C-alpha positions in Angstrom: 24.0 0.4 -12.7 21.5 3.3 -12.4 18.4 3.0 -10.3 14.6 3.6 -11.5 11.8 3.4 -9.0 8.5 2.5 -10.5 4.5 2.4 -9.3 3.0 0.0 -12.0 4.4 1.3 -15.3 5.1 4.9 -14.0 8.3 5.7 -13.0 8.6 7.9 -9.7 10.8 9.2 -7.0 12.3 7.5 -4.3 9.9 9.4 -2.0 7.0 8.9 -4.1 7.3 5.4 -3.9 8.5 5.0 -0.6 5.1 7.1 0.6 2.9 4.4 -2.1 4.3 1.5 -0.2 4.5 -0.7 -2.6 7.0 -0.6 -5.7 10.0 -1.8 -7.5 13.5 -0.2 -8.0 14.5 -1.4 -11.7 18.4 -1.8 -12.1 19.2 -0.5 -15.7 22.8 -0.8 -17.0 24.7 2.2 -18.8 22.4 0.9 -21.9 19.1 1.9 -20.0 18.1 -2.3 -20.3 17.0 -3.4 -16.9 19.2 -6.0 -15.3 17.1 -6.8 -12.1 14.1 -5.8 -10.6 14.0 -5.1 -6.5 10.0 -5.6 -5.2 9.4 -4.1 -2.2 6.4 -3.7 0.4 7.6 -0.6 2.7 11.1 -1.7 3.4 10.6 -5.3 3.2 12.3 -7.0 0.0 9.9 -9.9 -1.0 11.0 -10.8 -4.8 13.9 -10.0 -7.3 13.6 -10.8 -10.7 16.9 -11.4 -12.8 16.3 -10.3 -16.4 17.7 -12.0 -19.5 18.6 -15.0 -18.3 19.0 -18.6 -20.0 18.9 -21.9 -18.3 20.2 -23.4 -16.1 19.8 -21.2 -13.3 21.4 -23.3 -10.6 24.7 -20.8 -9.9 22.2 -17.6 -10.1 19.7 -19.4 -7.7 22.6 -20.1 -5.1 23.8 -16.8 -5.3 20.3 -15.4 -4.4 19.8 -17.6 -1.9 23.1 -16.7 -0.2 22.5 -12.8 -0.8 18.8 -12.5 -0.3 17.8 -15.7 2.2 13.9 -16.5 2.2 13.7 -14.1 -0.9 11.1 -15.4 -4.0 13.1 -14.8 -7.2 12.0 -15.3 -10.7 14.5 -15.5 -14.1 13.3 -14.1 -17.1 14.6 -15.0 -20.5 15.8 -13.0 -23.0 12.6 -11.5 -25.0 11.4 -12.6 -28.2 9.9 -9.8 -30.3 6.1 -10.2 -31.3 4.1 -7.6 -33.2 2.3 -7.1 -29.6 5.9 -6.2 -28.0 8.4 -8.5 -26.0 7.3 -11.7 -24.9 9.5 -13.5 -22.2 9.4 -16.5 -20.3 10.1 -16.8 -16.3 11.0 -19.4 -14.0 9.5 -18.7 -10.5 11.3 -19.5 -7.7 10.4 -19.5 -3.5 12.3 -17.8 -1.3 14.8 -21.5 -0.5 15.4 -21.3 -4.0 13.1 -24.2 -4.8 10.8 -24.2 -8.4 7.3 -23.0 -8.3 6.4 -22.9 -11.2 6.8 -21.1 -15.1 4.7 -18.3 -17.2 4.9 -17.1 -20.5 4.4 -12.8 -20.3 3.9 -10.4 -23.1 4.7 -6.8 -22.5 3.4 -4.3 -25.1 6.4 -2.2 -26.8 6.2 0.5 -24.1 7.3 -2.2 -21.6 3.8 -2.7 -19.4 2.8 -6.2 -19.2 -0.3 -7.1 -21.3 -0.9 -10.8 -20.1 0.7 -13.8 -18.6 -0.3 -17.5 -18.3 1.4 -19.3 -15.4 1.6 -23.4 -15.2 3.1 -25.7 -12.6 6.4 -26.9 -13.0 5.1 -29.7 -14.8 3.7 -27.3 -17.9 -0.2 -27.7 -16.0 -2.4 -24.3 -16.9 -2.6 -22.7 -13.5 -4.1 -19.1 -14.8 -4.2 -16.8 -17.8 -4.3 -13.0 -16.3 -4.7 -10.1 -18.6 -3.6 -6.5 -17.2 -5.6 -2.9 -18.0 -4.0 0.4 -17.9 -5.0 3.8 -18.1 -2.0 5.5 -19.2 1.1 4.0 -17.1 -1.8 3.6 -14.3 -2.6 -0.2 -13.7 -6.5 -0.1 -13.3 -7.9 -3.3 -13.9 -6.6 -7.0 -13.6 -8.6 -10.3 -14.9 -7.9 -13.8 -14.0 -9.4 -16.2 -16.4 -9.5 -20.2 -16.6 -8.2 -22.1 -19.6 -11.4 -21.6 -21.0 -10.9 -18.2 -21.4 -13.6 -17.8 -18.9 -13.4 -14.8 -16.0 -12.6 -16.2 -12.7 -12.0 -12.8 -11.0 -11.9 -9.1 -11.9 -10.0 -6.5 -9.6 -10.4 -2.7 -10.0 -7.5 -0.7 -9.0 -7.0 3.1 -7.6 
């Protein structure tokens, strides 16, 4: 598998990623498809995303706990293709492998995350988040309530 370092949606060098501090390492198969994503803050691994997964996740979660104790993880479904781009479902787990919640996510055809809706384990709405980009750089994040009213907005540099 090959590694690809990313900040936002930008592909960067390993040195640039480590200088920035918060970055992701995408692990790609021979066809260039993302298999899993390691999310780091400095040298600290804080989350792993496993792509193209289908329930049940029990074996995967147990392997994850054995290899990466205390690290959160997500299991992303195989994407469904929509007019906007790929859409997928995610199941979120804490570092002990306990389910935290679920999410529905929409990417554009370039692979940038456009929005996500998070739910509790019992499918109760938590928040709707929209992501805005200038080119490949994430520049703004908005959180909305169930009625579409803005809860917060964060401008990024």
